[in-house]
N, C-alpha and C positions, 0 to 999 in steps of 0.2 A: 344307135350312135347319132350324135348331133355334131355337125361340123360347122364352125363359124370361121369365115374368112374376114380378116381385119386388114383393111387397106389404110395405112398410116398417111393421112394428109395428102392423098393423091400422089404419093411417091411411086406407086406401082409395086411397092414391096408388100407382100402379103404374108401373114402368119396364120397357119392353120391350127386351130385348137380343137382337139377331139375329146368328146366326152363319151366314155363307155358306160352305157346305161343297161341295167339288167333288163332282159326281155320279160315282160309280165306274162304270167300264165293266162290271165284273162284281160280283157280290155279294161284299162285303168280309167277311173273317173277323172273328170277335169280337176277336181279337188286334189286327188292323189298326184296328178301330173304337176299341179301348181305347187304343192307342198315339197315335191322333190326337186323341181327345176324352175321355181319361180324366179330366182335370182338371174339365171342365164336368159330366161324369157324377157325379163325387164331390160337387161343389157342389150339383147337383140333388138327389142322394140325401140330402144333409145337410138341405136345405130341406124335403124331404118329411117326414123324421123330426121336424124341429122342429114342423112343422104338426100332425103326428099327436100328438106329446107335449103340445102346447098344448091340443089338443082333449080329450085324456084328462084333463088337469089340470082343465079347466073342467067336465068331466062328473063329477068327484069321484073319479077313479081316480088318486090321487096316487102310489101305489107304481108303477103301470104307467107313469105319465108319467115318473117318475125313470129307469126302465129304458130308455125310448125316448130320453130326453135323453142318457143315457150313451152310447147307440149313436150319436146325432148328434155328440157330442163326439169319439167314436172315429173315425167315418167322416170328418168334416170336419177334424179337427185332427191326425190321426196324422202326415200328411206334414209339416206345419209343425212339429210337435213334434220329429219325427225330424231335420229339417233344422236346427232350432235346437239340438238336442243335439249334432249333428255339428259345428256351428260352435263350440259351447262346448268340446267335447272335443278336436277336431282343431286348431282355430285359436285356442283359448283366448280366445274373444270372445263377447260377448252380442249378440243381435240382436232385432228386434221380433217375429220368428216365435215365439221361445221366450217372450217377455214376454206376447204376446197369449194364448198357451195358458195360461200361469201365471195371468194375470188372469182368464181365463174359468173356470179351475178354482177360483180364489179366490172368484169370485162364486158358483159352485155350492156351495162348502163352507159358505157362510153362507145357503144356501137360494134364491139367485137363479139358478135353472137357465136360464130363458128368456133372460135378459140375456147370460149366458155363451155360450149356444148361438148366439144371433144374432151375437155378436162373432166366434165361430169361423166362421160361415157367410160373413160379409162378407169376412173375410181369405182364406178358401178360394176365394171367387169371384174376388177380385182376382188371386190366384195363377193361377187357371185362365185368365183373360183374358190375362195376361202370357205364359203358356206357349203359348197358341194363337197369339198375335201373333208370337212368336219362331219358332215352327214354320213359319209361312207365309213370313216374310221370309227364312228360310234356304234357300228353294228357288231363289233367283236363279241360283246357279252352275249347277245342273242345267239350268235353262232356257237359259242361254247355250250350254252344250255342244252342243246339238242343231244349232247353226249350223256346227259344225266337222265337215267331212267325215271319215268313218272310213277311206275308201280313196282311193288315187290310182293313176294309170297312169303309171309311169315308163318313159322311153325309154332303152334301152341298145343302142348300135350299130344304131339304127333299129328295134329290136324292142320291143314293148310288154310290160310286166311289171306286173301288178296287185299293189300292196303296201299296207300300212297307212300312212296319211298321217302317223302319228306318227313314222315312221322316216325321213322325208325329211330330207336334209341339204343344206347350201349347195352349189350347183353342179349338183345333179340337174336333169334335164330332165323335165317332166311334160306329158302331153297332156290337154287338157280339151275335151270334146265339147260341142256346143250343148245348153243346158238343164241342164248340170251345175254343181254348186257348186265353186268354185276351192279346191283343198286347201292352198294355200301362199301366202306372200308371195313375189313374184317379179317378173321382167321378161319381157315377151313377146318371144320370139325368132322366132316364126313365126305368121302369121295376123293377123286383125283381127276385132273383134266389138264389140257393145254390151254393157257389163257393168253389171249392177244393183248399185250400191255402197251402197244405202240402209242396209244393216246396219252399215256403217262410217262413211260420211260424212253420211248423211241426205239425200242428193240425191234429188229426186223422180223425175228421168228417168235412164235408163241412160246411162252415159258411153261414148262411142266410144273404143275402145282399139286400138292398132296397134303396130308394131315399136318396141321399147325403152320402151314405156309400163309403168308399175308397176301391179300388181294385188295384191289382198289376199285372204287366206284367208277363207272364209265368204261371199264375194260370189258372185253368180250370173252365169254366162256366158250370153250371148244367142244370136245366130243363127250365129256363126262358130266353127270349131274353132281352138284355140290351142295353141301350144307355149310353155311357160313355164320359165325358168331360176330355180330356187329361190334366194332371197337370204337367207332366214332359216330356221333350224331350227324344227321344229314348236313347241317350247316358247317360241320367241321371236317368234312371229307377232303381228301387231297384235291379232287376236282373242284369243290367249292372254293378252296384256297387259291386254285389257279384263277378262277373267276375274279376273286377279290384282288389278287396281285396284278392282273391285267388292268382292272379298273383303277387301282391305286397308281400304277406306273403311268397310265394314260393321263392322269390328272397333273402330272409334273410338267410344268412349262419349261421349255428349253431356255437357257440364258439369252440367246439371240432374240427370242420373242419378247422377253421382259425388257431388253434394251430398246427394241423398236417401240414398245408401248411408252416407255419413259421419254424417248426422244420425241415422239409424236406430240405429247402434251407440252413439252418445253418449246418446241418449234412453233406450235400454234399460238401459245401465249405470247411468245416473243414477237411474232409478226403482227398480231392484233394490237399488242401494246405499243409497238413502234408506230403502227399506222395511226392509232389514236393520238399519240403524241405529235406526230407529224401534221395532223389536222388542226392541232391547237396551238403549239408553241411557236412556230416560225413567225407569225405576225408580231409576236411580242419580243422574240429574241433576235430575229433577223430582219424585222421590218418588211416581211413579204406581204403582198396583198392577199386577201382571203381567197380570191380567185386562183392565184398562183399556188397558194397553200393546198387547196383542195385538189388542184390539178396534179401537184407533185405527190400528194397522198395517194391518189388513184393510180399513178404510175408505180409507186412503191408496192401497192397491194397487188398489182398485176405481175411485176417482175419478181416479187418475193414469193408468189404463190408456188406451192410445191409440185407443180405439174411436171417439171423436168425431173425432180427427185423421184416421183412416182414412176415416171417412164424409165428411169434408170434401172428399175428393178423388174417390173412386170414383163416387158418385151424380152429381156434376157432370160427370165425364168420360163416364160412360155416357149421360147425358142429352144432352150435346153431340154424341156420336157418333151417337145415335139421330136427333137433329135433322138432322145432316148427311146421314145415310143417306136420309132422306125426300126430300132435294133432289138426291140422286145423287152425294154425295161420300162415299167410303169411306175412313175412317181406319183404319190397321192397328194402331194402339195409342194409348193416351191421351197418351203423351209427345209424340206428333206433333201432337196437337190443341193442346197447350200451346206447343210450339215454333213453330208456324206463326203464332201471335199476336205473336211477337217478331221476325219477319223484317223486315229493313230494305230488302232488295233482292229483286226477283222477276226471274228470268232465264227467257226463253222460247226454246225451240228454234224454228226457222222451219218446216221442212217437216213437215207433218202435225200441227203444234201451232198456230202462228199461221195457217198455210195449211191447205187441205184435203188436201194430199198427192197430189192428182190433177190433172194439167194439163188446162186447158180452153181452148177457142178463144175469144179475146177481141176480135180485130180482123180485119176483112177489107178489103183495099184493092185492088180490081180495077184493071187498066190500062184505058186509054181503048179503048173498043170492046167491053169485057166488062162484063157485069152481075154483081152480087154473087152471085145465084143460080147463074149460069153458072160462076163461079169455084169456088164451093162444091161444085157438082155434079162438076166436073172433079177437084178435089182429093180429095173423099170417095170417088169411084168408084175412083180409083187406090189410095188408102190402105186401101180395104176389104180388100185382100189382105195387108196388113201387120199385125203384132202389136205394133208399136212404140207406146209410150204417146202420142206425139204423133199418130200415125195414128188411134188410138182416140178422141182428143179431137176430131179433125176429123170422123170418121164419126159419133160420137154427136151432135155439133152438127147435122150435116146431117139425120140421122134425126129428131131432135127438131123440126126445121123442116118435116118431112113431105116432104122431097125424095126422089124415087125415083131410085136410083143407076143408072148406065149400066154395061153389061158392060165389064170391063177385062181385058187379057191381057198376056202377056209381061212381067209385073212383075218387076223385078230391083232388089234393094237394092244401093246403092253405099255400102259401109261408111264411116261417118263423114260422109257427104255428103247422102244422101237416097235417093229411089227413082226409077226410070224404068219406062215401059211404054206401053201403048196404050189409049186410051179411044175406043170406036167406030171403031177402026182408025186413029186419029190419034195419032202419037207425042207423048208428053209427058214432062216431067221435073218433079220437085218436091223441093226441098231447100235446102241452103245456097247462098249467093251464088256460092261457088266452083264449084258444079255447073253453073252457067249462064254460064260464062266467055265463051261466044260471043255473048252478048246484051249490048247496050249499054243501060244504064239512065240516065235523065235525072237531073239534079241533084236535082230535086224528089222523084223516087222514092228515091234514095239518102238524102235528108234524112228521108223518111218512115221508112225502115228504121232509121236511126240513132236517131230519136226513140223508136221502139218498143223498141229494144234498151236505151236508157237507162232505160226503165221496168222493166227486168228481164225482158223478154219474149223468147222465142225466135222469130225471124223466119224464115219459110219462103217461098221464092220459087217461082212456078209458071210453067212454059213449055209452050206448046201449039203443036205444028207449027212449031217454030222461032221463034215469037213470044212475047214476054214477056206473060203473062196477068194478073199481079198478085202480091200477097203477102198472107199472113195471119200472125197472131201467136198464140202459145200461151203460157199462163202458169199456174203453180200459184197459184190465186187465194186471197185473204185470206179467212179465216173471217168469217162475218157478225158474230160477237160480239167479234172481236179489238179493234176500235177502242173499243168500250164498256168492255171489260175493262181496257185500258191506261188509259183516261180515269179509271175508278174508282180504279185503283191510284195514279195520280198525285194524285188528290184526297185520298188517304190518306197522301200524302207518302212514297210508296214509290219507290225507284229502279227503273226498268224497263229491262231489257237484253235484246237479242237475241243469241243464240249459235248459230251454224250452220256446217255444213261446206260450204255453198254459196258461190258466187263473190261477191266484194265488191259488184259493181254490182247483182246480183240481190237480195242482202240489203238494200242501201240502198234499192232501189225498194220492197220490201215494208215496210221500216222506215218510210219516208215515209207509206205508206198507213195503217200501224197507229199512227203517232204516236210511234215509238220513235227516239230520237236516238243512244243508245249501242249500237253494233253491233260484234260480233266475228265476222268471216266467215273462211271457209277453214280452220276448225278441225277436226282429226281428234279422235277420242275423248280422247287424252291431252292435246291442246290445250284441249279443253273442260274437262277436269278441272283443268288449271292455271288457267284463267280463274276457275272457281268458287272455288278456293282463294285466289286473289288478291283477289277481291271480298269473300270472307269476312273476310280479314285487314284490308281497307281500310274496310269499311262495316258489319261485324257479320253477323248471321245472314242466310243466303241461301236462298231457295226456288228450285228448278229445276223447270221444267215441260217435259216431253219425251215422246216416244212411241216411240223406236227403240232398237235394240241399241246404236247409237253414243252414245246419251245415258246409258247405264247407269252408267258411272263417275261422270259429273257428278251424276246423280240420287242415287247412293250417297254422294258426298262432300258434297252440299249439306246444310244443317241440316234442310231438309224437301224430299224428292223427290216431285214430283207427276206422275203418269202419266195419259195419255189412255186411258180404259177401252175405248172401241170401236175406235179406230184404233191403239192402242198395241201394241207387240210383247210377247210373253210375258216377255221379259227386263225390259223397262221396267216392266211391271205387277208383277213379283215384286220388283224392286229398289226401287221407289218406296215411300214411306211413306203416300202419299195417292193415291187413284185417282178421277178424274173419270169416272163411269160412262157419261155420255152425251156426253162430249167438249165440254161447254159451259165455255169458259175464263172466262166471267163468274163462275163459281163460285169462282175463285181469290180475288178480293177478299172474297166472302162467307165463305170458309173462314178467311181472315185475321181478319175481324171476329168470327167465332164463336170463334176461338182466343183473341183478346183478351178477349172476354167471359168465356170459361171460366176463363182465368187470373185475371181480376178476381174472379170468384165464389169460386174456390179460395182466393185470398189472404184474402178476407173471412171465409170459413169457418174457415180455419186460425187466423186472429187471434181469432175468436170462441171457437173450441174451446180454444185455449191460455189465453185470458182466464178461461173458466169453470173449467178445470182449476186454474189458479193460485188463483182465489177459493175453490174447494172445498178445495184443499190447505191454504191458510192458515186457513180456517174449521175444518178438522179439527184443526190444531195448537192452535187457540184453544178447542177443545172445543165449537164452536157447532153442529155437526151430528151426527146419529146415522147409523147405517148405512142405514136405509131412505131417509132424506132425501138422503143422499149418492148412493145409487144412482139415485133419482128425478131428482135434479138433473143427474147425469152423463148419464143416458139422455135427459133432456129436451134437453140440449145436442146430443146425437147426432141426435135427431129434428129439431131446428131446422136443423142444417147439412144434413141430408138433404133437407128441404123446400126449403132455399135452393138446393141443387144441382139440384133438379127444375125450377127456373125455366128452365133451359136447354132444356127440352123445347119451350118456346114458340118 
């Protein structure tokens, strides 16, 4: 972590800017450090030089102070000056980069070294923050790639051949052993297994797959060996399309960024053009002396410089980001803090976002003649030997109740159905209704099962020694903050939507609990992306909250992508614009309110800065101000907007 304390013009008001840097596994070379953090190191060096020059000036070493100021100008301004000159020469265009440097040099040329140096530093720091944010957000493609297996086992005439997964073609047959990641999109031709599809569909539980079922590249095979016929070439798999969609969505510039770029060019050209005219025309039109003309032109260049405009934005953004960080909300850039305040719709993924992403035992319904503890003991003892998420939910519940499990033996998984075995020598079975076909259930028992399933729960039946022993239900439960988060968003007149790859009845059950009426279920990543685009067209800016690889395209396409920091995948964290570090989704409405407030402060600051510039420029033309008063007034407006921005620290 790097912490920079910025003291604005000796006001005693400091802004703390924190940069969370990944801890390297090995000592990084200086080149690596420079590549990652060169911008902030330059800004820090510029700040140190300004402080040293200011100290020398107040100690009476004027010549030494000037030398150090020149160094500060060179260190902090050479990149912006070079970029501005490149734009001028190659693109025949002016931008604020060059104008800021010219204004700073102009201030120095008339003796105001400190003002010009601080102007250089503020612009240098904003560029460093922008570079750092872009470097972090461009890592998402590399994060997704790790889910794509590098090798595959292809079958040719019954013989295994290990090849690169990238060379697989349609029609190839591949073998996937238990615990391996599936290397292709395809259809199962032999075997059955539970497949963890969370990276693609977001489903909390593994999905039972058997003959003729479709599987996807990047998903994890469970307990059974599979033979799969490839249906898509490597470059056309669903995972490859996710990578492409993330990259495509990331390249779409938001409208506010395009507006800023257009305004920057117009402002720079206008100021430079007016300054040139002011240096040439007054002696001919107003009969000014050349000395007075140059003097007024220099005043104009100083008072019209965009220092106050720049300070209208960055201190407010930094303060807002710092405020959010203290509450566990990490914004990857200032533009996202502005964008989130304007969203009209908030879309939540279900599994791992609205829910905890881990199934838990919710209901126990013993049959007549069995106690709750007895049914739980029986089920947990048998499930102790299984690694299935449902089994883990049952065992965890029993152990938390302090139940001592009995020895189980001969446990055998019945793919897609459940498990069978013996507990204390008594045969028992546990699983879907179809596994217990020999048992007759009463209408009341079937009604209980139907009611549980209508709530989006998975019902498991238990048989002991040929007798029906009862049933229990497992569900991925709603996060404790979900209801409050949805309620707050609705109070803010935001549209709240659930978007999930899970089944419709499961999604509707969770939606009822969370208070969400608008639900899109059964959506794969490309389907989620399409929904986000439609909502954006229909209702305006959309925020997407998710945690998985399958959410990455939607997170990238949304106006603001919000990822769960603790439970989220690397891909979601890298793709998103905002990260909830402690997975508290009640911070979503907080972030929106902070974004609104930040935008309001920025608009106030910009209006004030432009008004002051306009008054000073008109006063300069009327001859009502001299150079010192122009600098003091302009710098006073800069200080005012900085202090205004610092309000967001509260």
